[in-house]
N, CA, C and O atoms as a Maestro MAE file, in Angstrom:
{
 s_m_m2io_version
 :::
 2.0.0
}

f_m_ct {
 s_m_title
 :::
 protein
 m_atom[252] {
  # First column is atom index #
  i_m_mmod_type
  r_m_x_coord
  r_m_y_coord
  r_m_z_coord
  i_m_residue_number
  s_m_chain_name
  s_m_pdb_residue_name
  s_m_pdb_atom_name
  i_m_atomic_number
  :::
  1 25 0.838 -1.198 0.000 1 A "MET " " N  " 7
  2 3 0.000 0.000 0.000 1 A "MET " " CA " 6
  3 2 0.877 1.254 0.000 1 A "MET " " C  " 6
  4 15 1.919 1.285 0.655 1 A "MET " " O  " 8
  5 25 0.457 2.282 -0.731 2 A "PRO " " N  " 7
  6 3 1.224 3.534 -0.710 2 A "PRO " " CA " 6
  7 2 1.029 4.272 0.607 2 A "PRO " " C  " 6
  8 15 0.054 4.069 1.330 2 A "PRO " " O  " 8
  9 25 1.977 5.118 0.879 3 A "LYS " " N  " 7
  10 3 1.887 5.917 2.098 3 A "LYS " " CA " 6
  11 2 0.780 6.953 1.963 3 A "LYS " " C  " 6
  12 15 0.454 7.386 0.858 3 A "LYS " " O  " 8
  13 25 0.203 7.346 3.097 4 A "MET " " N  " 7
  14 3 -0.810 8.405 3.098 4 A "MET " " CA " 6
  15 2 -0.097 9.744 2.938 4 A "MET " " C  " 6
  16 15 0.939 9.982 3.560 4 A "MET " " O  " 8
  17 25 -0.651 10.609 2.111 5 A "LYS " " N  " 7
  18 3 -0.061 11.925 1.920 5 A "LYS " " CA " 6
  19 2 -0.529 12.864 3.019 5 A "LYS " " C  " 6
  20 15 -1.638 12.727 3.536 5 A "LYS " " O  " 8
  21 25 0.319 13.813 3.369 6 A "SER " " N  " 7
  22 3 -0.055 14.854 4.313 6 A "SER " " CA " 6
  23 2 -0.962 15.853 3.613 6 A "SER " " C  " 6
  24 15 -0.887 16.039 2.399 6 A "SER " " O  " 8
  25 25 -1.818 16.490 4.397 7 A "VAL " " N  " 7
  26 3 -2.630 17.585 3.873 7 A "VAL " " CA " 6
  27 2 -1.759 18.829 3.943 7 A "VAL " " C  " 6
  28 15 -1.487 19.340 5.029 7 A "VAL " " O  " 8
  29 25 -1.319 19.318 2.786 8 A "LYS " " N  " 7
  30 3 -0.317 20.384 2.750 8 A "LYS " " CA " 6
  31 2 -0.818 21.672 3.389 8 A "LYS " " C  " 6
  32 15 -0.027 22.416 3.967 8 A "LYS " " O  " 8
  33 25 -2.109 21.949 3.299 9 A "GLY " " N  " 7
  34 3 -2.661 23.137 3.945 9 A "GLY " " CA " 6
  35 2 -2.528 23.051 5.456 9 A "GLY " " C  " 6
  36 15 -2.259 24.055 6.115 9 A "GLY " " O  " 8
  37 25 -2.715 21.852 6.012 10 A "ALA " " N  " 7
  38 3 -2.582 21.663 7.455 10 A "ALA " " CA " 6
  39 2 -1.124 21.745 7.882 10 A "ALA " " C  " 6
  40 15 -0.816 22.281 8.947 10 A "ALA " " O  " 8
  41 25 -0.225 21.216 7.053 11 A "VAL " " N  " 7
  42 3 1.208 21.254 7.386 11 A "VAL " " CA " 6
  43 2 1.690 22.695 7.497 11 A "VAL " " C  " 6
  44 15 2.514 23.019 8.353 11 A "VAL " " O  " 8
  45 25 1.163 23.569 6.612 12 A "LYS " " N  " 7
  46 3 1.576 24.964 6.624 12 A "LYS " " CA " 6
  47 2 0.974 25.742 7.788 12 A "LYS " " C  " 6
  48 15 1.539 26.751 8.210 12 A "LYS " " O  " 8
  49 25 -0.152 25.294 8.310 13 A "ARG " " N  " 7
  50 3 -0.862 26.059 9.340 13 A "ARG " " CA " 6
  51 2 -0.529 25.642 10.765 13 A "ARG " " C  " 6
  52 15 -0.665 26.450 11.684 13 A "ARG " " O  " 8
  53 25 -0.095 24.401 10.974 14 A "PHE " " N  " 7
  54 3 0.083 23.879 12.325 14 A "PHE " " CA " 6
  55 2 1.505 23.392 12.544 14 A "PHE " " C  " 6
  56 15 2.155 22.904 11.620 14 A "PHE " " O  " 8
  57 25 1.989 23.531 13.793 15 A "LYS " " N  " 7
  58 3 3.289 23.007 14.195 15 A "LYS " " CA " 6
  59 2 3.093 22.202 15.481 15 A "LYS " " C  " 6
  60 15 2.372 22.630 16.382 15 A "LYS " " O  " 8
  61 25 3.739 21.031 15.563 16 A "VAL " " N  " 7
  62 3 3.635 20.189 16.746 16 A "VAL " " CA " 6
  63 2 4.770 20.535 17.696 16 A "VAL " " C  " 6
  64 15 5.937 20.547 17.306 16 A "VAL " " O  " 8
  65 25 4.417 20.818 18.954 17 A "LYS " " N  " 7
  66 3 5.426 21.116 19.961 17 A "LYS " " CA " 6
  67 2 6.021 19.810 20.476 17 A "LYS " " C  " 6
  68 15 5.509 18.730 20.182 17 A "LYS " " O  " 8
  69 25 7.105 19.914 21.245 18 A "LYS " " N  " 7
  70 3 7.763 18.713 21.768 18 A "LYS " " CA " 6
  71 2 6.861 17.923 22.702 18 A "LYS " " C  " 6
  72 15 6.966 16.698 22.772 18 A "LYS " " O  " 8
  73 25 5.970 18.609 23.425 19 A "ASN " " N  " 7
  74 3 5.096 17.901 24.357 19 A "ASN " " CA " 6
  75 2 3.841 17.355 23.676 19 A "ASN " " C  " 6
  76 15 2.969 16.809 24.352 19 A "ASN " " O  " 8
  77 25 3.734 17.493 22.352 20 A "GLY " " N  " 7
  78 3 2.621 16.914 21.619 20 A "GLY " " CA " 6
  79 2 1.479 17.875 21.350 20 A "GLY " " C  " 6
  80 15 0.579 17.559 20.573 20 A "GLY " " O  " 8
  81 25 1.498 19.051 21.984 21 A "GLN " " N  " 7
  82 3 0.463 20.032 21.715 21 A "GLN " " CA " 6
  83 2 0.687 20.633 20.334 21 A "GLN " " C  " 6
  84 15 1.799 20.586 19.806 21 A "GLN " " O  " 8
  85 25 -0.356 21.193 19.753 22 A "ILE " " N  " 7
  86 3 -0.262 21.742 18.405 22 A "ILE " " CA " 6
  87 2 -0.494 23.237 18.455 22 A "ILE " " C  " 6
  88 15 -1.511 23.705 18.966 22 A "ILE " " O  " 8
  89 25 0.472 23.992 17.912 23 A "LYS " " N  " 7
  90 3 0.345 25.440 17.834 23 A "LYS " " CA " 6
  91 2 -0.431 25.807 16.584 23 A "LYS " " C  " 6
  92 15 -0.368 25.109 15.572 23 A "LYS " " O  " 8
  93 25 -1.167 26.912 16.662 24 A "ARG " " N  " 7
  94 3 -1.931 27.381 15.515 24 A "ARG " " CA " 6
  95 2 -1.800 28.890 15.418 24 A "ARG " " C  " 6
  96 15 -1.361 29.546 16.362 24 A "ARG " " O  " 8
  97 25 -2.180 29.429 14.285 25 A "GLY " " N  " 7
  98 3 -2.165 30.862 14.088 25 A "GLY " " CA " 6
  99 2 -3.452 31.502 14.562 25 A "GLY " " C  " 6
  100 15 -4.326 30.828 15.107 25 A "GLY " " O  " 8
  101 25 -3.571 32.803 14.356 26 A "THR " " N  " 7
  102 3 -4.754 33.559 14.741 26 A "THR " " CA " 6
  103 2 -5.334 34.224 13.503 26 A "THR " " C  " 6
  104 15 -4.595 34.678 12.628 26 A "THR " " O  " 8
  105 25 -6.645 34.278 13.433 27 A "ALA " " N  " 7
  106 3 -7.312 34.918 12.308 27 A "ALA " " CA " 6
  107 2 -7.200 36.436 12.415 27 A "ALA " " C  " 6
  108 15 -6.886 36.970 13.479 27 A "ALA " " O  " 8
  109 25 -7.455 37.119 11.317 28 A "ASN " " N  " 7
  110 3 -7.516 38.590 11.257 28 A "ASN " " CA " 6
  111 2 -6.188 39.247 11.587 28 A "ASN " " C  " 6
  112 15 -6.157 40.261 12.285 28 A "ASN " " O  " 8
  113 25 -5.079 38.680 11.094 29 A "ARG " " N  " 7
  114 3 -3.756 39.240 11.385 29 A "ARG " " CA " 6
  115 2 -3.049 39.743 10.133 29 A "ARG " " C  " 6
  116 15 -1.887 40.143 10.213 29 A "ARG " " O  " 8
  117 25 -3.707 39.734 8.988 30 A "SER " " N  " 7
  118 3 -2.984 39.992 7.749 30 A "SER " " CA " 6
  119 2 -2.864 41.472 7.420 30 A "SER " " C  " 6
  120 15 -1.769 41.937 7.102 30 A "SER " " O  " 8
  121 25 -3.960 42.228 7.486 31 A "HIS " " N  " 7
  122 3 -3.895 43.641 7.098 31 A "HIS " " CA " 6
  123 2 -5.079 44.387 7.725 31 A "HIS " " C  " 6
  124 15 -5.961 43.775 8.329 31 A "HIS " " O  " 8
  125 25 -5.085 45.691 7.576 32 A "ILE " " N  " 7
  126 3 -6.085 46.605 8.156 32 A "ILE " " CA " 6
  127 2 -6.188 46.387 9.671 32 A "ILE " " C  " 6
  128 15 -7.278 46.233 10.221 32 A "ILE " " O  " 8
  129 25 -5.040 46.379 10.316 33 A "LEU " " N  " 7
  130 3 -5.032 46.174 11.762 33 A "LEU " " CA " 6
  131 2 -5.349 47.466 12.515 33 A "LEU " " C  " 6
  132 15 -5.528 47.435 13.733 33 A "LEU " " O  " 8
  133 25 -5.422 48.599 11.817 34 A "THR " " N  " 7
  134 3 -5.705 49.862 12.498 34 A "THR " " CA " 6
  135 2 -7.126 49.909 13.026 34 A "THR " " C  " 6
  136 15 -7.415 50.692 13.931 34 A "THR " " O  " 8
  137 25 -8.019 49.095 12.488 35 A "LYS " " N  " 7
  138 3 -9.396 49.065 12.982 35 A "LYS " " CA " 6
  139 2 -9.516 48.301 14.293 35 A "LYS " " C  " 6
  140 15 -10.492 48.472 15.023 35 A "LYS " " O  " 8
  141 25 -8.543 47.470 14.592 36 A "GLN " " N  " 7
  142 3 -8.580 46.707 15.834 36 A "GLN " " CA " 6
  143 2 -7.957 47.537 16.954 36 A "GLN " " C  " 6
  144 15 -7.030 48.316 16.730 36 A "GLN " " O  " 8
  145 25 -8.488 47.352 18.166 37 A "ASP " " N  " 7
  146 3 -7.874 48.073 19.277 37 A "ASP " " CA " 6
  147 2 -6.578 47.377 19.683 37 A "ASP " " C  " 6
  148 15 -6.320 46.234 19.304 37 A "ASP " " O  " 8
  149 25 -5.779 48.086 20.453 38 A "ALA " " N  " 7
  150 3 -4.432 47.611 20.781 38 A "ALA " " CA " 6
  151 2 -4.467 46.320 21.577 38 A "ALA " " C  " 6
  152 15 -3.604 45.460 21.400 38 A "ALA " " O  " 8
  153 25 -5.444 46.175 22.444 39 A "GLN " " N  " 7
  154 3 -5.527 44.960 23.263 39 A "GLN " " CA " 6
  155 2 -5.756 43.730 22.375 39 A "GLN " " C  " 6
  156 15 -5.147 42.684 22.600 39 A "GLN " " O  " 8
  157 25 -6.618 43.850 21.385 40 A "THR " " N  " 7
  158 3 -6.880 42.732 20.481 40 A "THR " " CA " 6
  159 2 -5.622 42.358 19.710 40 A "THR " " C  " 6
  160 15 -5.312 41.176 19.560 40 A "THR " " O  " 8
  161 25 -4.897 43.362 19.221 41 A "ARG " " N  " 7
  162 3 -3.669 43.076 18.475 41 A "ARG " " CA " 6
  163 2 -2.627 42.412 19.366 41 A "ARG " " C  " 6
  164 15 -1.914 41.513 18.921 41 A "ARG " " O  " 8
  165 25 -2.533 42.843 20.610 42 A "ARG " " N  " 7
  166 3 -1.593 42.221 21.545 42 A "ARG " " CA " 6
  167 2 -1.973 40.775 21.805 42 A "ARG " " C  " 6
  168 15 -1.105 39.902 21.813 42 A "ARG " " O  " 8
  169 25 -3.251 40.507 22.019 43 A "GLU " " N  " 7
  170 3 -3.701 39.144 22.310 43 A "GLU " " CA " 6
  171 2 -3.452 38.213 21.127 43 A "GLU " " C  " 6
  172 15 -3.203 37.022 21.314 43 A "GLU " " O  " 8
  173 25 -3.517 38.746 19.928 44 A "GLN " " N  " 7
  174 3 -3.291 37.912 18.755 44 A "GLN " " CA " 6
  175 2 -1.826 37.548 18.581 44 A "GLN " " C  " 6
  176 15 -1.517 36.610 17.845 44 A "GLN " " O  " 8
  177 25 -0.915 38.260 19.235 45 A "ASN " " N  " 7
  178 3 0.502 37.920 19.161 45 A "ASN " " CA " 6
  179 2 0.845 36.716 20.029 45 A "ASN " " C  " 6
  180 15 1.846 36.042 19.786 45 A "ASN " " O  " 8
  181 25 0.026 36.441 21.037 46 A "ALA " " N  " 7
  182 3 0.308 35.351 21.962 46 A "ALA " " CA " 6
  183 2 0.135 34.009 21.250 46 A "ALA " " C  " 6
  184 15 -0.725 33.889 20.378 46 A "ALA " " O  " 8
  185 25 0.936 32.995 21.603 47 A "PRO " " N  " 7
  186 3 0.783 31.684 20.972 47 A "PRO " " CA " 6
  187 2 -0.548 31.050 21.340 47 A "PRO " " C  " 6
  188 15 -1.011 31.169 22.474 47 A "PRO " " O  " 8
  189 25 -1.152 30.383 20.385 48 A "LYS " " N  " 7
  190 3 -2.433 29.719 20.595 48 A "LYS " " CA " 6
  191 2 -2.253 28.226 20.370 48 A "LYS " " C  " 6
  192 15 -1.401 27.798 19.591 48 A "LYS " " O  " 8
  193 25 -3.070 27.439 21.068 49 A "LEU " " N  " 7
  194 3 -3.034 25.993 20.925 49 A "LEU " " CA " 6
  195 2 -4.353 25.494 20.357 49 A "LEU " " C  " 6
  196 15 -5.396 26.123 20.534 49 A "LEU " " O  " 8
  197 25 -4.296 24.366 19.678 50 A "VAL " " N  " 7
  198 3 -5.488 23.749 19.122 50 A "VAL " " CA " 6
  199 2 -6.260 23.082 20.263 50 A "VAL " " C  " 6
  200 15 -5.654 22.573 21.206 50 A "VAL " " O  " 8
  201 25 -7.585 23.083 20.180 51 A "ALA " " N  " 7
  202 3 -8.422 22.448 21.194 51 A "ALA " " CA " 6
  203 2 -8.152 20.943 21.237 51 A "ALA " " C  " 6
  204 15 -7.781 20.336 20.232 51 A "ALA " " O  " 8
  205 25 -8.345 20.359 22.412 52 A "LYS " " N  " 7
  206 3 -8.047 18.944 22.602 52 A "LYS " " CA " 6
  207 2 -8.865 18.039 21.684 52 A "LYS " " C  " 6
  208 15 -8.379 16.996 21.247 52 A "LYS " " O  " 8
  209 25 -10.104 18.432 21.390 53 A "VAL " " N  " 7
  210 3 -10.952 17.576 20.554 53 A "VAL " " CA " 6
  211 2 -10.469 17.527 19.116 53 A "VAL " " C  " 6
  212 15 -10.800 16.586 18.395 53 A "VAL " " O  " 8
  213 25 -9.688 18.521 18.673 54 A "ASP " " N  " 7
  214 3 -9.222 18.576 17.292 54 A "ASP " " CA " 6
  215 2 -7.827 17.999 17.093 54 A "ASP " " C  " 6
  216 15 -7.402 17.814 15.953 54 A "ASP " " O  " 8
  217 25 -7.113 17.713 18.162 55 A "VAL " " N  " 7
  218 3 -5.709 17.306 18.061 55 A "VAL " " CA " 6
  219 2 -5.553 16.015 17.256 55 A "VAL " " C  " 6
  220 15 -4.660 15.915 16.415 55 A "VAL " " O  " 8
  221 25 -6.400 15.047 17.501 56 A "LYS " " N  " 7
  222 3 -6.282 13.749 16.821 56 A "LYS " " CA " 6
  223 2 -6.430 13.913 15.309 56 A "LYS " " C  " 6
  224 15 -5.651 13.346 14.543 56 A "LYS " " O  " 8
  225 25 -7.427 14.688 14.878 57 A "ASN " " N  " 7
  226 3 -7.655 14.877 13.441 57 A "ASN " " CA " 6
  227 2 -6.513 15.632 12.785 57 A "ASN " " C  " 6
  228 15 -6.108 15.297 11.672 57 A "ASN " " O  " 8
  229 25 -5.989 16.647 13.460 58 A "ILE " " N  " 7
  230 3 -4.927 17.444 12.875 58 A "ILE " " CA " 6
  231 2 -3.633 16.648 12.781 58 A "ILE " " C  " 6
  232 15 -2.901 16.770 11.799 58 A "ILE " " O  " 8
  233 25 -3.343 15.836 13.791 59 A "LYS " " N  " 7
  234 3 -2.149 14.999 13.729 59 A "LYS " " CA " 6
  235 2 -2.249 13.996 12.581 59 A "LYS " " C  " 6
  236 15 -1.244 13.679 11.945 59 A "LYS " " O  " 8
  237 25 -3.451 13.500 12.316 60 A "ALA " " N  " 7
  238 3 -3.632 12.583 11.187 60 A "ALA " " CA " 6
  239 2 -3.401 13.294 9.858 60 A "ALA " " C  " 6
  240 15 -2.871 12.702 8.917 60 A "ALA " " O  " 8
  241 25 -3.800 14.566 9.781 61 A "MET " " N  " 7
  242 3 -3.588 15.317 8.546 61 A "MET " " CA " 6
  243 2 -2.123 15.654 8.347 61 A "MET " " C  " 6
  244 15 -1.645 15.683 7.212 61 A "MET " " O  " 8
  245 25 -1.389 15.914 9.446 62 A "ILE " " N  " 7
  246 3 0.006 16.333 9.348 62 A "ILE " " CA " 6
  247 2 0.910 15.152 9.042 62 A "ILE " " C  " 6
  248 15 1.833 15.282 8.239 62 A "ILE " " O  " 8
  249 25 0.672 14.015 9.657 63 A "ASN " " N  " 7
  250 3 1.570 12.865 9.497 63 A "ASN " " CA " 6
  251 2 1.263 12.043 8.291 63 A "ASN " " C  " 6
  252 15 1.939 11.046 8.035 63 A "ASN " " O  " 8
  :::
 }
 m_bond[251] {
  # First column is bond index #
  i_m_from
  i_m_to
  i_m_order
  :::
  1 1 2 1
  2 2 3 1
  3 3 4 2
  4 3 5 1
  5 5 6 1
  6 6 7 1
  7 7 8 2
  8 7 9 1
  9 9 10 1
  10 10 11 1
  11 11 12 2
  12 11 13 1
  13 13 14 1
  14 14 15 1
  15 15 16 2
  16 15 17 1
  17 17 18 1
  18 18 19 1
  19 19 20 2
  20 19 21 1
  21 21 22 1
  22 22 23 1
  23 23 24 2
  24 23 25 1
  25 25 26 1
  26 26 27 1
  27 27 28 2
  28 27 29 1
  29 29 30 1
  30 30 31 1
  31 31 32 2
  32 31 33 1
  33 33 34 1
  34 34 35 1
  35 35 36 2
  36 35 37 1
  37 37 38 1
  38 38 39 1
  39 39 40 2
  40 39 41 1
  41 41 42 1
  42 42 43 1
  43 43 44 2
  44 43 45 1
  45 45 46 1
  46 46 47 1
  47 47 48 2
  48 47 49 1
  49 49 50 1
  50 50 51 1
  51 51 52 2
  52 51 53 1
  53 53 54 1
  54 54 55 1
  55 55 56 2
  56 55 57 1
  57 57 58 1
  58 58 59 1
  59 59 60 2
  60 59 61 1
  61 61 62 1
  62 62 63 1
  63 63 64 2
  64 63 65 1
  65 65 66 1
  66 66 67 1
  67 67 68 2
  68 67 69 1
  69 69 70 1
  70 70 71 1
  71 71 72 2
  72 71 73 1
  73 73 74 1
  74 74 75 1
  75 75 76 2
  76 75 77 1
  77 77 78 1
  78 78 79 1
  79 79 80 2
  80 79 81 1
  81 81 82 1
  82 82 83 1
  83 83 84 2
  84 83 85 1
  85 85 86 1
  86 86 87 1
  87 87 88 2
  88 87 89 1
  89 89 90 1
  90 90 91 1
  91 91 92 2
  92 91 93 1
  93 93 94 1
  94 94 95 1
  95 95 96 2
  96 95 97 1
  97 97 98 1
  98 98 99 1
  99 99 100 2
  100 99 101 1
  101 101 102 1
  102 102 103 1
  103 103 104 2
  104 103 105 1
  105 105 106 1
  106 106 107 1
  107 107 108 2
  108 107 109 1
  109 109 110 1
  110 110 111 1
  111 111 112 2
  112 111 113 1
  113 113 114 1
  114 114 115 1
  115 115 116 2
  116 115 117 1
  117 117 118 1
  118 118 119 1
  119 119 120 2
  120 119 121 1
  121 121 122 1
  122 122 123 1
  123 123 124 2
  124 123 125 1
  125 125 126 1
  126 126 127 1
  127 127 128 2
  128 127 129 1
  129 129 130 1
  130 130 131 1
  131 131 132 2
  132 131 133 1
  133 133 134 1
  134 134 135 1
  135 135 136 2
  136 135 137 1
  137 137 138 1
  138 138 139 1
  139 139 140 2
  140 139 141 1
  141 141 142 1
  142 142 143 1
  143 143 144 2
  144 143 145 1
  145 145 146 1
  146 146 147 1
  147 147 148 2
  148 147 149 1
  149 149 150 1
  150 150 151 1
  151 151 152 2
  152 151 153 1
  153 153 154 1
  154 154 155 1
  155 155 156 2
  156 155 157 1
  157 157 158 1
  158 158 159 1
  159 159 160 2
  160 159 161 1
  161 161 162 1
  162 162 163 1
  163 163 164 2
  164 163 165 1
  165 165 166 1
  166 166 167 1
  167 167 168 2
  168 167 169 1
  169 169 170 1
  170 170 171 1
  171 171 172 2
  172 171 173 1
  173 173 174 1
  174 174 175 1
  175 175 176 2
  176 175 177 1
  177 177 178 1
  178 178 179 1
  179 179 180 2
  180 179 181 1
  181 181 182 1
  182 182 183 1
  183 183 184 2
  184 183 185 1
  185 185 186 1
  186 186 187 1
  187 187 188 2
  188 187 189 1
  189 189 190 1
  190 190 191 1
  191 191 192 2
  192 191 193 1
  193 193 194 1
  194 194 195 1
  195 195 196 2
  196 195 197 1
  197 197 198 1
  198 198 199 1
  199 199 200 2
  200 199 201 1
  201 201 202 1
  202 202 203 1
  203 203 204 2
  204 203 205 1
  205 205 206 1
  206 206 207 1
  207 207 208 2
  208 207 209 1
  209 209 210 1
  210 210 211 1
  211 211 212 2
  212 211 213 1
  213 213 214 1
  214 214 215 1
  215 215 216 2
  216 215 217 1
  217 217 218 1
  218 218 219 1
  219 219 220 2
  220 219 221 1
  221 221 222 1
  222 222 223 1
  223 223 224 2
  224 223 225 1
  225 225 226 1
  226 226 227 1
  227 227 228 2
  228 227 229 1
  229 229 230 1
  230 230 231 1
  231 231 232 2
  232 231 233 1
  233 233 234 1
  234 234 235 1
  235 235 236 2
  236 235 237 1
  237 237 238 1
  238 238 239 1
  239 239 240 2
  240 239 241 1
  241 241 242 1
  242 242 243 1
  243 243 244 2
  244 243 245 1
  245 245 246 1
  246 246 247 1
  247 247 248 2
  248 247 249 1
  249 249 250 1
  250 250 251 1
  251 251 252 2
  :::
 }
}
């Protein structure tokens, strides 16, 4: 049987940390950030993790 291919869109969006958690990006970070208040922009800089219920599916897409 051939190997399963990774979902390239998922590979580009998610990174697996050493402890197995998955880092993700934040929406609304590309442009027109002047409409957002400073607190929102600061919060979007913080690292985010994928919810526990989604980890299994995302790991299957990445590997």
